[in-house]
KEKE-3310 file (N, C-alpha, C; in steps of 0.2 Angstrom, whole numbers, plus 5000, padded with zeros to 4 digits):
npx = (5043:5035:5020:5006:4992:4984:4977:4961:4951:4942:4943:4955:4969:4979:4996:5014:5030:5045:5062:5070:5063:5052:5035:5023:5010:4998:4986:4983:4986:4981:4965:4965:4974:4971:4965:4961:4970:4982:4982:4983:4994:4998:4994:5002:5014:5013:5013:5026:5034:5030:5035:5049:5052:5051:5038:5028:5018:5024:5018:5013:5018:5016:5007:4998:4987:4991:4983:4977:4987:4980:4965:4947:4949:4947:4947:4954:4965:4972:4986:4989:5000:5013:5026:5041:5047:5036:5026:5033:5034:5020:5017:5012:5010:5020:5010:5005:5000:4996:4987:4972:4963:4951:4951:4939:4938:4934:4941:4953:4964:4972:4991:4994:4983:4971:4970:4957:4953:4943:4926:4925:4937:4951:4962:4969:4980:4996:5003:5015:5016:5021:5013:5005:5001:4990:4991:4987:4974:4972:4972:4972:4986:5002:5016:5030:5036:5026:5017:5023:5024:5011:5010:5008:5014:5021:5017:5017:5008:4997:4992:4981:4974:4962:4964:4956:4943:4946:4951:4945:4931:4924:4920:4927:4943:4938:4931:4940:4948:4942:4938:4934:4946:4956:4966:4978:4987:5000:5014:5016:5013:5024:5031:5033:5045:5054:5057:5066:5068:5057:5059:5069:5067:5067:5057:5050:5043:5037:5031:5026:5039:5047:5055:5047:5045:5056:5060:5062:5057:5063:5061:5048:5037:5029:5034:5032:5029:5024:5013:5005:5003:4997:4985:4978:4973:4961:4953:4949:4960:4960:4965:4971:4967:4973:4985:4989:5004:5007:5015:5030:5039:5036:5024:5011:5003:5012:5020:5026:5015:5010:5002:5007:4996:4988:4982:4971:4979:4992:5006:5010:5022:5028:5038:5043:5057:5062:5049:5043:5035:5024:5013:5003:4991:4982:4965:4950:4936)
npy = (4970:4977:4981:4983:4990:4988:4994:4998:5011:5005:4992:4986:4975:4965:4967:4965:4973:4968:4964:4967:4977:4972:4971:4960:4948:4946:4940:4927:4923:4931:4939:4953:4968:4972:4976:4964:4955:4960:4958:4944:4933:4921:4923:4934:4927:4918:4926:4931:4919:4915:4926:4925:4913:4914:4912:4920:4927:4939:4956:4967:4983:4994:5007:5004:5008:5014:5011:5016:5008:5000:4993:4995:5004:5008:5019:5036:5043:5058:5068:5084:5098:5092:5093:5101:5112:5115:5120:5131:5139:5142:5149:5144:5137:5124:5109:5103:5090:5077:5084:5079:5075:5070:5062:5057:5040:5040:5050:5045:5042:5035:5036:5044:5049:5061:5077:5086:5103:5111:5118:5135:5137:5145:5143:5131:5119:5110:5095:5084:5068:5056:5040:5029:5012:5002:4985:4977:4975:4988:4994:5005:5004:5002:5005:5011:5001:4991:4999:5000:4987:4985:4990:4988:4993:5006:5021:5033:5049:5061:5075:5084:5100:5113:5129:5140:5134:5126:5134:5147:5146:5142:5131:5114:5108:5099:5103:5108:5097:5086:5086:5079:5068:5072:5064:5057:5041:5030:5025:5012:5000:4998:4986:4985:4979:4983:4996:5001:5012:5023:5036:5042:5047:5055:5068:5075:5087:5094:5108:5110:5107:5114:5114:5113:5107:5100:5090:5080:5065:5065:5078:5077:5081:5072:5056:5042:5030:5035:5042:5032:5025:5035:5038:5026:5027:5034:5029:5014:5006:4998:4984:4989:5002:5019:5031:5047:5056:5070:5085:5092:5108:5121:5122:5130:5139:5144:5153:5169:5183:5186:5171:5155:5146:5131:5128:5124:5114:5115:5104:5092:5084:5071:5063:5050:5045:5029:5024:5027:5037:5050:5058:5071:5079:5094:5098:5107:5105)
npz = (4952:4937:4934:4924:4914:4899:4884:4876:4885:4898:4894:4897:4898:4909:4911:4910:4912:4907:4912:4901:4895:4887:4884:4892:4892:4904:4905:4905:4917:4928:4930:4930:4935:4951:4968:4973:4967:4971:4985:4985:4988:4982:4969:4965:4966:4956:4945:4946:4945:4932:4924:4927:4922:4909:4903:4898:4885:4873:4870:4857:4858:4850:4847:4857:4870:4886:4901:4917:4930:4939:4943:4948:4959:4976:4985:4983:4993:4998:5002:5008:5006:5009:5007:5012:5004:4996:5004:5009:4997:4994:5005:5016:5033:5038:5041:5057:5058:5046:5031:5025:5011:4998:4982:4970:4964:4951:4944:4940:4927:4912:4910:4899:4894:4889:4897:4904:4904:4915:4912:4913:4920:4925:4932:4932:4938:4940:4948:4952:4959:4971:4971:4983:4983:4991:4998:5008:5020:5030:5046:5060:5062:5070:5069:5059:5051:5051:5043:5031:5027:5023:5010:4993:4982:4971:4961:4948:4950:4944:4952:4947:4948:4951:4956:4959:4960:4971:4982:4982:4981:4992:5006:5006:4999:4989:4977:4968:4965:4960:4947:4931:4924:4932:4938:4932:4932:4934:4922:4927:4940:4952:4961:4979:4983:4974:4976:4987:4996:4998:5001:4994:4981:4965:4959:4944:4934:4918:4908:4893:4889:4897:4912:4927:4940:4951:4962:4977:4986:4998:5004:5010:5022:5030:5030:5019:5026:5038:5033:5029:5041:5049:5042:5043:5056:5055:5045:5037:5026:5011:5001:4985:4987:4985:4989:4987:4989:4990:4984:4977:4977:4965:4958:4949:4957:4966:4959:4954:4949:4932:4935:4929:4924:4918:4901:4887:4875:4880:4885:4897:4905:4916:4929:4941:4949:4943:4942:4930:4917:4912:4900:4895:4885:4886:4884:4881:4892)
capx = (5039:5032:5013:5002:4986:4985:4971:4956:4948:4937:4944:4962:4971:4984:5003:5020:5035:5050:5068:5072:5058:5047:5028:5021:5003:4997:4979:4983:4988:4977:4961:4966:4978:4967:4966:4961:4977:4988:4981:4984:5001:4998:4993:5008:5019:5012:5015:5033:5036:5029:5040:5056:5052:5050:5032:5023:5019:5025:5013:5016:5016:5015:5000:4994:4986:4992:4978:4979:4989:4976:4958:4943:4951:4942:4947:4961:4967:4977:4990:4991:5005:5017:5033:5043:5048:5030:5023:5036:5032:5013:5016:5008:5014:5020:5005:5007:4998:4994:4981:4969:4957:4950:4949:4935:4941:4933:4946:4959:4964:4979:4996:4995:4976:4970:4967:4952:4952:4936:4923:4926:4943:4957:4968:4971:4987:5000:5006:5018:5016:5022:5007:5006:4996:4989:4991:4984:4969:4976:4968:4976:4993:5006:5023:5031:5038:5020:5014:5027:5022:5005:5011:5009:5019:5021:5016:5017:5002:4997:4986:4979:4970:4959:4965:4950:4938:4949:4953:4941:4924:4920:4920:4933:4946:4936:4929:4946:4952:4938:4936:4935:4953:4961:4971:4982:4990:5004:5012:5017:5013:5030:5030:5037:5052:5059:5058:5069:5068:5053:5061:5074:5065:5067:5051:5050:5037:5038:5026:5028:5046:5050:5055:5043:5046:5062:5060:5064:5053:5067:5058:5042:5036:5027:5036:5027:5027:5020:5007:5000:5001:4992:4979:4975:4970:4955:4949:4952:4963:4959:4970:4968:4966:4978:4987:4994:5007:5009:5019:5036:5039:5036:5017:5009:5001:5018:5024:5024:5010:5004:5004:5007:4991:4987:4976:4970:4985:4998:5008:5013:5026:5031:5041:5046:5062:5061:5042:5040:5034:5018:5013:4996:4989:4976:4960:4944:4931)
capy = (4969:4982:4979:4988:4988:4991:4993:5004:5012:5000:4985:4985:4969:4965:4966:4966:4975:4964:4968:4969:4982:4969:4970:4953:4948:4942:4938:4920:4922:4934:4943:4960:4970:4976:4975:4957:4952:4963:4955:4937:4931:4916:4926:4937:4922:4915:4931:4931:4913:4915:4931:4923:4907:4916:4909:4925:4929:4946:4960:4972:4989:4999:5010:5001:5013:5012:5013:5016:5002:4997:4993:4995:5008:5009:5027:5039:5047:5063:5072:5091:5102:5087:5095:5108:5117:5117:5124:5138:5143:5144:5154:5140:5134:5116:5106:5099:5083:5077:5086:5073:5076:5064:5062:5051:5035:5040:5055:5042:5040:5033:5041:5048:5051:5068:5080:5091:5109:5112:5124:5141:5137:5149:5142:5123:5118:5103:5092:5078:5065:5048:5037:5023:5007:4997:4978:4973:4979:4992:4998:5006:5002:5005:5007:5012:4995:4988:5002:4998:4980:4985:4994:4984:4996:5013:5023:5041:5052:5069:5077:5090:5104:5119:5133:5144:5130:5123:5139:5153:5145:5140:5124:5111:5108:5094:5106:5109:5091:5081:5087:5073:5067:5075:5060:5052:5037:5026:5020:5006:4999:4995:4982:4988:4976:4986:5003:5000:5018:5028:5043:5044:5047:5061:5069:5080:5089:5099:5110:5113:5106:5118:5110:5117:5104:5096:5089:5073:5063:5067:5084:5076:5082:5066:5051:5037:5026:5039:5044:5026:5023:5040:5037:5020:5028:5037:5025:5007:5006:4991:4982:4993:5010:5023:5037:5052:5058:5077:5087:5097:5115:5122:5122:5137:5143:5147:5157:5176:5185:5182:5164:5152:5141:5127:5130:5119:5115:5113:5097:5091:5078:5071:5057:5049:5040:5022:5023:5028:5044:5052:5064:5073:5085:5097:5100:5110:5100)
capz = (4945:4934:4932:4920:4911:4892:4879:4876:4891:4900:4891:4898:4900:4913:4908:4914:4908:4909:4913:4895:4892:4883:4886:4892:4893:4910:4905:4906:4924:4932:4925:4930:4941:4956:4975:4975:4965:4976:4991:4984:4988:4977:4962:4964:4965:4949:4940:4946:4942:4925:4922:4928:4918:4902:4900:4896:4878:4872:4867:4853:4862:4846:4846:4862:4875:4893:4905:4924:4932:4944:4941:4953:4965:4981:4986:4982:4998:4996:5007:5006:5009:5012:5006:5015:4999:4993:5009:5009:4991:4994:5011:5021:5038:5038:5045:5063:5056:5038:5029:5021:5007:4994:4975:4968:4960:4943:4942:4938:4920:4910:4911:4893:4892:4888:4903:4902:4908:4917:4910:4917:4924:4924:4937:4932:4940:4940:4954:4951:4966:4972:4974:4986:4982:4997:4996:5013:5024:5036:5051:5067:5061:5076:5067:5052:5048:5049:5038:5024:5025:5019:5004:4988:4977:4970:4955:4947:4950:4943:4955:4943:4953:4949:4962:4960:4963:4977:4987:4982:4980:4998:5007:5006:4993:4984:4971:4964:4965:4958:4940:4927:4921:4936:4942:4928:4936:4930:4918:4930:4947:4953:4967:4984:4983:4969:4979:4994:5000:4995:5003:4990:4974:4962:4955:4940:4929:4913:4905:4886:4888:4902:4919:4932:4947:4952:4969:4980:4992:5005:5007:5013:5029:5033:5025:5016:5032:5043:5030:5029:5048:5051:5038:5046:5062:5054:5040:5035:5020:5008:4995:4979:4988:4983:4993:4984:4995:4990:4978:4979:4975:4958:4955:4946:4962:4970:4955:4954:4944:4931:4937:4922:4924:4912:4896:4882:4870:4884:4886:4903:4906:4923:4931:4947:4948:4944:4941:4923:4914:4910:4895:4894:4881:4889:4880:4885:4893)
cpx = (5036:5025:5010:4996:4986:4978:4966:4953:4942:4938:4951:4963:4977:4991:5008:5026:5042:5057:5072:5068:5053:5040:5026:5014:5002:4990:4978:4984:4983:4972:4962:4971:4973:4968:4966:4967:4982:4988:4982:4991:5003:4998:4999:5014:5019:5014:5023:5036:5036:5034:5047:5057:5052:5044:5027:5024:5020:5019:5016:5013:5015:5008:4995:4993:4988:4987:4981:4982:4985:4968:4954:4946:4946:4941:4954:4961:4973:4980:4992:4996:5010:5024:5035:5044:5041:5026:5026:5034:5025:5012:5012:5013:5014:5015:5008:5005:4996:4988:4978:4963:4957:4949:4944:4939:4940:4937:4952:4958:4971:4984:4997:4988:4976:4967:4963:4952:4945:4933:4923:4932:4948:4963:4969:4979:4990:5002:5009:5018:5018:5015:5009:5000:4995:4988:4988:4979:4973:4971:4972:4983:4997:5013:5024:5033:5031:5016:5017:5025:5015:5005:5012:5014:5018:5020:5017:5010:5002:4991:4984:4974:4968:4959:4959:4945:4940:4949:4947:4933:4920:4921:4927:4937:4943:4934:4934:4950:4949:4935:4938:4943:4958:4966:4974:4987:4994:5010:5011:5015:5019:5030:5035:5044:5057:5060:5060:5068:5064:5054:5067:5073:5065:5060:5052:5044:5039:5032:5028:5036:5050:5050:5052:5044:5052:5063:5062:5059:5057:5064:5051:5042:5034:5029:5031:5024:5023:5013:5002:4998:4996:4985:4975:4971:4963:4951:4953:4954:4963:4964:4967:4967:4973:4979:4992:4997:5010:5014:5025:5034:5038:5029:5016:5007:5006:5022:5022:5019:5013:5006:5003:5002:4990:4981:4976:4976:4992:4999:5012:5016:5029:5033:5043:5051:5061:5054:5039:5038:5027:5018:5006:4996:4983:4972:4954:4939:4924)
cpy = (4976:4980:4985:4985:4991:4989:4999:5005:5008:4993:4984:4978:4969:4963:4967:4968:4972:4968:4970:4975:4979:4969:4963:4953:4943:4940:4931:4918:4925:4938:4950:4962:4975:4974:4967:4953:4954:4960:4947:4935:4926:4918:4930:4932:4919:4920:4931:4925:4913:4920:4928:4917:4908:4913:4914:4927:4937:4949:4965:4979:4994:5001:5008:5007:5010:5015:5014:5009:4998:4998:4993:4998:5009:5017:5029:5044:5052:5067:5079:5094:5097:5088:5101:5113:5119:5121:5131:5142:5145:5148:5150:5138:5127:5113:5102:5091:5083:5080:5081:5076:5070:5066:5056:5047:5036:5046:5051:5040:5037:5038:5046:5050:5059:5071:5086:5097:5111:5118:5129:5141:5142:5148:5134:5123:5111:5102:5085:5075:5058:5045:5030:5018:5002:4990:4974:4977:4982:4996:4999:5003:5006:5007:5008:5006:4991:4992:5000:4991:4979:4988:4988:4986:5003:5015:5031:5043:5059:5071:5084:5094:5111:5124:5137:5140:5127:5128:5145:5152:5142:5133:5121:5111:5103:5097:5106:5103:5086:5081:5081:5073:5070:5071:5055:5048:5032:5029:5013:5006:4995:4992:4985:4985:4979:4994:5002:5006:5023:5035:5046:5044:5054:5062:5075:5081:5095:5101:5113:5113:5110:5115:5115:5114:5100:5095:5081:5072:5064:5073:5083:5077:5076:5060:5046:5033:5029:5041:5038:5024:5028:5039:5032:5021:5031:5033:5018:5008:4998:4990:4986:5000:5013:5029:5041:5056:5066:5078:5092:5104:5115:5122:5130:5142:5147:5151:5164:5177:5187:5174:5160:5145:5137:5129:5124:5120:5114:5106:5097:5084:5077:5064:5056:5044:5033:5020:5024:5036:5045:5058:5065:5079:5088:5099:5103:5105:5102)
cpz = (4943:4931:4929:4917:4904:4888:4880:4883:4893:4898:4892:4900:4904:4909:4912:4910:4911:4910:4907:4891:4887:4887:4886:4895:4899:4910:4906:4913:4929:4927:4925:4935:4945:4963:4976:4973:4970:4982:4991:4983:4982:4970:4960:4962:4958:4944:4940:4943:4935:4921:4922:4924:4911:4899:4897:4889:4878:4868:4863:4856:4857:4845:4852:4868:4882:4897:4912:4926:4937:4942:4948:4960:4969:4982:4985:4988:4996:5002:5005:5009:5013:5010:5009:5010:4996:4998:5009:5003:4991:5001:5016:5027:5037:5043:5051:5062:5049:5037:5024:5017:5002:4986:4973:4963:4952:4940:4939:4930:4918:4910:4905:4890:4892:4895:4901:4907:4909:4914:4915:4921:4921:4928:4938:4933:4940:4946:4952:4959:4965:4975:4977:4985:4988:4995:5002:5017:5030:5040:5058:5067:5067:5074:5060:5048:5046:5044:5031:5022:5022:5013:4998:4983:4976:4963:4954:4947:4948:4946:4952:4948:4950:4955:4964:4964:4970:4983:4988:4982:4986:4999:5007:5000:4987:4978:4966:4963:4961:4951:4936:4924:4926:4940:4937:4933:4932:4927:4922:4937:4949:4960:4972:4985:4979:4971:4986:4998:4996:4997:5000:4983:4971:4958:4951:4935:4925:4910:4898:4886:4893:4909:4924:4939:4946:4959:4971:4986:4999:5008:5010:5020:5033:5028:5024:5022:5037:5040:5031:5036:5050:5048:5041:5052:5061:5049:5039:5028:5017:5002:4988:4980:4986:4987:4989:4989:4995:4985:4981:4976:4967:4954:4953:4952:4966:4966:4955:4948:4938:4931:4930:4922:4917:4907:4891:4877:4874:4885:4893:4903:4913:4924:4938:4946:4949:4942:4935:4922:4911:4905:4894:4890:4885:4883:4884:4886:4889)
residu = (MET:LYS:LEU:LEU:ARG:VAL:GLY:THR:ALA:GLY:ALA:GLU:ARG:PRO:ALA:LEU:LEU:ASP:ALA:GLU:GLY:THR:LEU:ARG:ASP:LEU:SER:GLY:ILE:VAL:PRO:ASP:ILE:ASP:GLY:ALA:VAL:LEU:ALA:ASP:ASP:ALA:ALA:LEU:GLY:ARG:ILE:ARG:SER:ALA:ALA:GLU:GLY:GLY:GLU:LEU:PRO:ALA:LEU:ASP:ALA:ALA:GLY:LEU:ARG:VAL:GLY:PRO:PRO:LEU:ALA:ARG:ILE:GLY:LYS:VAL:VAL:CYS:ILE:GLY:LEU:ASN:TYR:HIS:ASP:HIS:ALA:ARG:GLU:THR:GLY:ALA:GLU:PRO:PRO:ALA:GLU:PRO:VAL:ILE:PHE:PHE:LYS:ALA:ALA:ASP:THR:VAL:VAL:GLY:PRO:ASN:ASP:THR:VAL:LEU:VAL:PRO:ARG:GLY:SER:VAL:LYS:THR:ASP:TRP:GLU:VAL:GLU:LEU:ALA:VAL:VAL:ILE:GLY:ARG:THR:ALA:ARG:TYR:LEU:GLU:SER:HIS:ALA:GLU:ALA:LEU:ALA:HIS:VAL:ALA:GLY:TYR:ALA:VAL:ALA:HIS:ASP:VAL:SER:GLU:ARG:GLU:PHE:GLN:ILE:GLU:ARG:GLY:GLY:THR:TRP:ASP:LYS:GLY:LYS:ASN:CYS:GLU:THR:PHE:ASN:PRO:LEU:GLY:PRO:TRP:LEU:VAL:THR:ALA:ASP:GLU:VAL:PRO:ASP:PRO:GLN:ASN:LEU:ALA:LEU:ARG:LEU:TRP:VAL:ASN:GLY:GLU:LEU:LYS:GLN:ASP:GLY:THR:THR:ALA:GLU:GLN:ILE:PHE:PRO:VAL:ALA:GLU:VAL:VAL:ARG:TYR:VAL:SER:GLN:PHE:MET:THR:LEU:TYR:PRO:GLY:ASP:VAL:ILE:ASN:THR:GLY:THR:PRO:ALA:GLY:VAL:ALA:LEU:GLY:GLN:PRO:GLU:PRO:LYS:PRO:TYR:LEU:LYS:ALA:GLY:ASP:VAL:VAL:GLU:LEU:GLU:VAL:GLU:GLY:LEU:GLY:ARG:GLN:ARG:GLN:GLU:LEU:LYS:ASP:ALA)
# end
């Protein structure tokens, strides 16, 4: 299923995109799309039955904002340097273990919302990523099969990053990862049953119509199942938590000087195969 949330920011309603591309209202079935719904097999069953039975009313998608496909996100766990080609382009050694950092849940915005260039920024960068959404409480998982059984679904994430803040201003990466609007998510949360192989997905990103990233999750150093298993050794993952699993080659940081960092007025478009497409215009904060 393709689950999403539509409406003005803070007042989104749950919806489903059916096989014919028609937007369907889920507000009569569930109050929202969040961790509680993803962990509730009965609720998911009601959604599926109503969709298959043609019981869901259609919504007029014209002019309707698409919000993040998930409400009340607990935490956004991020994996750094998780693609062989990205590590090569930045001159970094492939990590022996996954590199973990966090983005605050309030960095998450809709897939087509404005992205703000932080004040004083000269190195705002792009990163298309596969996001994993957790559907069952996960702690100390032992196998890859067990890890994938805890995944509710997948989404497109844009891990916007400010490289000067991240690398040159001391401390951890968090300064360059947590600026407002720095995690567009969606448009859809695609349930795991519709993504049989998360290691066989194409990822692409364009800046002002120019293709910048053209990768595949097959290049991941630590595949999705290992990422989920590994992270569960260090923290408990709860339904509605999100894991951004890293970006392929093609970011501005890896380009020759002068590096083409983002600025107000730029337009970024990105997609992950089968998970939909995002479009953001950048403006000054």
